[in-house]
C-alpha positions in Angstrom: -1.9 24.8 1.5 -0.1 27.6 -0.3 3.6 28.1 0.0 3.0 31.6 1.3 1.1 30.1 4.2 4.0 27.7 4.8 6.3 30.7 5.2 3.9 32.2 7.7 4.2 29.0 9.7 8.0 29.3 9.7 7.7 32.9 10.9 5.4 31.8 13.7 7.8 29.0 14.6 10.6 31.5 14.9 8.5 33.8 17.0 7.5 30.9 19.3 11.1 29.8 19.6 12.2 33.3 20.7 9.3 33.5 23.2 10.2 30.1 24.6 13.8 31.1 25.1 12.7 34.3 26.9 10.3 32.4 29.1 12.9 29.7 29.8 15.3 32.3 31.1 12.5 33.8 33.2 11.7 30.4 34.7 15.0 30.5 36.5 15.9 26.8 35.9 12.2 25.7 36.0 11.8 27.0 39.5 9.0 29.4 38.5 5.9 27.5 37.3 4.2 29.9 34.9 7.2 30.8 32.8 8.3 27.2 32.7 4.9 26.1 31.4 4.9 29.0 29.0 8.3 27.9 27.7 7.1 24.3 27.2 4.0 25.5 25.4 6.0 27.8 23.2 8.5 25.1 22.3 5.7 22.7 21.4 4.0 25.4 19.3 7.3 26.0 17.4 7.6 22.3 16.6 4.0 22.1 15.5 4.3 25.2 13.2 7.5 23.8 11.7 5.7 20.5 11.0 3.0 22.4 9.2 5.5 24.3 7.1 7.3 21.0 6.2 4.2 19.9 4.3 5.0 22.4 1.6 8.6 23.4 2.0 11.8 21.2 2.1 13.6 20.6 5.4 16.8 21.9 3.8 15.1 25.3 3.6 12.9 25.4 6.7 15.4 24.2 9.3 18.1 26.8 8.6 15.6 29.6 8.6 14.0 28.4 11.8 17.3 27.8 13.6 18.9 31.0 12.3 15.8 33.1 13.2 15.7 31.6 16.7 19.4 32.3 17.2 19.2 35.8 15.9 16.2 36.6 18.1 
């Protein structure tokens, strides 16, 4: 895997994290099924993409970018 691909995975993880946060709010405390399932799927996708990025990049770089991007979004 190329390092460039690893950064794409980080970007995808940030996007999935933002989507999950939006869907989590839309689920109204997990009372609405589809947004709740979407949030869970998006969170799982974010973790999976981060795990792929960690194959090539160090945690000390990936985690702050992922957390910061998710917070800023």
